[in-house]
C-alpha positions as CSV (number, residue, x, y, z in Angstrom):
1,M,163.4,138.5,267.8
2,P,163.9,135.9,265.0
3,F,167.5,134.9,264.5
4,S,167.6,136.0,260.9
5,L,166.5,139.5,261.8
6,A,168.9,139.8,264.7
7,I,171.9,139.2,262.5
8,S,170.7,140.9,259.3
9,T,172.4,144.0,258.0
10,Y,171.1,147.0,259.8
11,R,170.1,149.6,257.2
12,T,168.6,152.2,259.6
13,P,170.2,155.7,259.4
14,L,172.8,156.3,262.0
15,Q,170.7,158.8,264.0
16,K,168.0,156.1,264.4
17,N,170.2,153.2,265.1
18,Y,169.8,153.1,268.9
19,W,171.8,149.9,269.4
20,L,174.8,151.4,267.6
21,W,174.6,154.5,269.6
22,I,174.7,152.4,272.8
23,F,177.8,150.6,271.5
24,I,179.4,153.9,270.6
25,T,178.7,155.4,274.0
26,V,180.0,152.4,275.9
27,F,183.2,152.2,273.9
28,T,183.8,156.0,274.1
29,G,183.4,155.8,277.9
30,V,185.9,152.9,278.2
31,W,188.3,154.5,275.7
32,I,188.3,157.9,277.6
33,S,188.8,156.1,280.9
34,T,191.9,154.3,279.5
35,L,193.4,157.5,278.3
36,V,192.7,159.4,281.6
37,G,194.1,156.6,283.8
38,T,196.9,155.3,281.6
39,T,200.2,154.5,283.3
40,D,202.2,154.8,280.1
41,M,201.0,157.5,277.6
42,N,203.5,156.5,274.9
43,N,202.4,152.9,275.0
44,W,198.7,154.0,274.9
45,I,199.4,156.0,271.7
46,L,201.2,153.0,270.1
47,E,198.5,150.5,271.1
48,N,195.7,152.8,269.9
49,T,197.1,153.7,266.5
50,L,195.3,150.8,264.8
51,V,192.1,151.6,266.8
52,F,192.1,155.1,265.2
53,L,192.5,153.6,261.7
54,F,189.9,150.9,262.3
55,L,187.3,153.4,263.6
56,G,188.1,155.7,260.6
57,F,187.3,152.8,258.3
58,L,184.0,152.1,260.0
59,L,183.0,155.8,259.9
60,F,184.1,156.3,256.3
61,T,182.2,153.2,255.0
62,Y,179.0,153.5,257.2
63,R,177.0,155.6,254.7
64,K,177.3,152.9,252.0
65,Y,178.0,149.7,254.0
66,K,176.5,148.8,257.3
67,F,177.2,145.8,259.6
68,S,174.5,144.0,261.6
69,D,173.9,145.0,265.2
70,L,175.5,141.7,266.2
71,S,178.7,142.5,264.3
72,Y,178.8,146.0,265.8
73,L,178.4,144.5,269.3
74,L,181.3,142.0,268.7
75,V,183.5,144.8,267.4
76,C,182.6,147.0,270.4
77,V,183.5,144.2,272.9
78,Y,186.8,143.5,271.1
79,L,187.8,147.2,271.0
80,C,186.9,147.6,274.7
81,L,189.2,144.6,275.6
82,H,192.0,146.0,273.5
83,V,191.9,149.6,274.8
84,Y,191.6,148.3,278.4
85,G,194.9,146.5,277.8
86,S,196.5,149.6,276.5
87,K,195.7,151.5,279.8
88,Y,198.2,149.6,281.9
89,T,200.2,147.7,279.1
90,Y,199.1,144.2,278.5
91,A,201.8,142.6,280.8
92,E,200.7,144.8,283.7
93,N,196.9,144.5,283.3
94,P,195.1,144.2,286.7
95,F,192.5,141.8,285.4
96,G,195.3,139.6,284.1
97,Y,196.9,139.7,287.5
98,W,193.6,138.7,289.1
99,L,193.4,135.7,286.7
100,K,197.0,134.9,287.5
101,D,196.2,134.7,291.2
102,V,193.0,132.7,290.8
103,F,194.4,130.1,288.4
104,Q,198.0,130.1,289.8
105,T,199.6,130.8,286.4
106,E,203.1,131.9,285.8
107,R,202.3,135.0,283.7
108,N,199.7,137.7,283.1
109,H,197.5,136.2,280.4
110,Y,195.5,139.3,279.5
111,D,197.3,139.7,276.2
112,R,196.4,136.1,275.3
113,I,192.8,136.8,276.0
114,V,192.8,139.7,273.6
115,H,194.6,137.8,270.9
116,F,192.0,134.9,271.2
117,S,189.2,137.5,271.1
118,F,190.6,139.0,267.9
119,G,189.7,135.8,266.1
120,F,186.7,134.8,268.2
121,L,184.9,138.2,268.1
122,L,185.9,139.5,264.6
123,A,185.5,136.4,262.5
124,Y,181.8,136.9,262.2
125,P,182.0,140.6,261.2
126,M,184.6,139.6,258.6
127,R,182.3,136.9,257.3
128,E,179.5,139.4,257.0
129,L,181.8,141.8,255.1
130,F,182.7,139.2,252.5
131,L,179.1,137.9,252.2
132,K,177.1,141.1,252.3
133,W,179.4,143.7,251.0
134,I,181.5,142.0,248.4
135,G,179.1,139.2,247.6
136,Y,181.5,136.2,247.9
137,P,180.0,132.7,248.0
138,K,179.0,131.4,251.4
139,L,181.9,128.8,251.6
140,V,184.5,131.4,250.7
141,S,183.0,133.9,253.2
142,W,183.4,131.3,256.0
143,V,187.0,130.3,255.1
144,L,188.4,133.7,254.4
145,P,187.9,135.1,258.0
146,I,190.0,132.2,259.4
147,E,192.7,132.7,256.8
148,I,192.7,136.5,257.2
149,T,192.8,136.1,261.0
150,L,195.9,134.0,260.7
151,S,197.5,136.4,258.2
152,I,196.7,139.6,260.2
153,S,197.9,138.0,263.4
154,A,201.3,137.1,261.8
155,F,201.6,140.5,260.2
156,Y,200.8,142.2,263.5
157,E,203.6,140.3,265.2
158,L,205.9,141.7,262.5
159,I,204.6,145.2,263.3
160,E,205.2,144.7,267.0
161,W,208.8,143.6,266.2
162,A,209.4,146.7,264.0
163,V,207.9,149.1,266.5
164,A,209.7,147.6,269.5
165,D,213.1,146.9,267.9
166,V,213.4,149.5,265.2
167,F,211.3,152.6,265.8
168,F,210.5,152.8,269.5
169,K,213.1,150.8,271.4
170,A,212.4,152.6,274.6
171,Q,208.9,151.3,274.5
172,G,209.8,147.8,273.3
173,D,209.3,145.7,276.4
174,A,206.0,147.4,277.4
175,Y,204.6,147.2,273.9
176,L,205.6,143.5,273.3
177,G,204.7,142.2,276.7
178,T,206.4,138.8,276.0
179,Q,207.1,138.4,279.7
180,G,210.1,136.2,279.0
181,D,208.3,133.8,276.7
182,I,210.3,133.2,273.5
183,W,207.3,131.6,271.8
184,D,204.9,134.5,272.7
185,A,204.4,135.6,269.1
186,Q,203.6,132.0,267.9
187,K,201.2,131.4,270.8
188,D,199.4,134.7,270.1
189,I,198.9,133.8,266.4
190,M,197.7,130.3,267.3
191,L,195.1,131.7,269.8
192,A,193.7,134.2,267.3
193,F,193.5,131.4,264.7
194,S,191.8,129.1,267.1
195,G,189.3,131.8,268.1
196,A,188.3,132.3,264.5
197,I,187.8,128.6,263.9
198,L,185.7,128.3,267.1
199,A,183.6,131.3,266.2
200,T,182.8,130.1,262.7
201,T,182.1,126.7,264.0
202,I,179.6,128.0,266.6
203,V,177.8,130.2,264.1
204,S,177.6,127.3,261.6
205,V,176.1,125.1,264.2
206,V,173.6,127.8,265.4
207,K,172.5,128.5,261.8
208,R,172.0,124.8,261.1
209,L,170.0,124.3,264.2
210,F,167.9,127.4,263.4
211,N,167.3,126.1,259.8
212,I,166.2,122.7,261.3
213,Y,163.9,124.5,263.7
214,E,162.3,126.6,260.9
215,K,161.7,123.6,258.8
216,S,160.0,121.7,261.6
217,N,157.7,124.6,262.1
């Protein structure tokens, strides 16, 4: 499939968008499995509050605005990573412990993976939103996802502080998952920021190479 068609906005009605139904099925299966097997229901609810809001946004806007299949795939992967973290709490995630044993690290780094993935996987869908939905210039549509990733990451850390220290103190340690690192919030923000920069750089390079290939043919 040509690159331009693979990443173009998908305008097929929902009932005929087979790729999207595959993404929905995969995520629903993962989501249900995290609910059934969770070790901390209160933490699961807290971690998934934003997931409910985000899915509501996608459903509410689908009739008028549609992302490309590539964007829906990236969103699906990110949400699966996030909800899998909520199943055990991020600090107690089994995959993170496996990585800890393999690479001999001092902490469970699963939360760092998800923070990096926030920027790396969602920068392209954000770029598409600004470019296709709102009609911003191409340069602005490339820069804004990076800036918004940085802003949302910082705002999310404030939400985590409020939830853990003000509203749900009993869930504070499980929800934050700092694992004794006083710079955990700053590192999480930097990872998301770096992920967004890397994603936009990769897409820029791929698009440039594709344009060169098209011109040569």
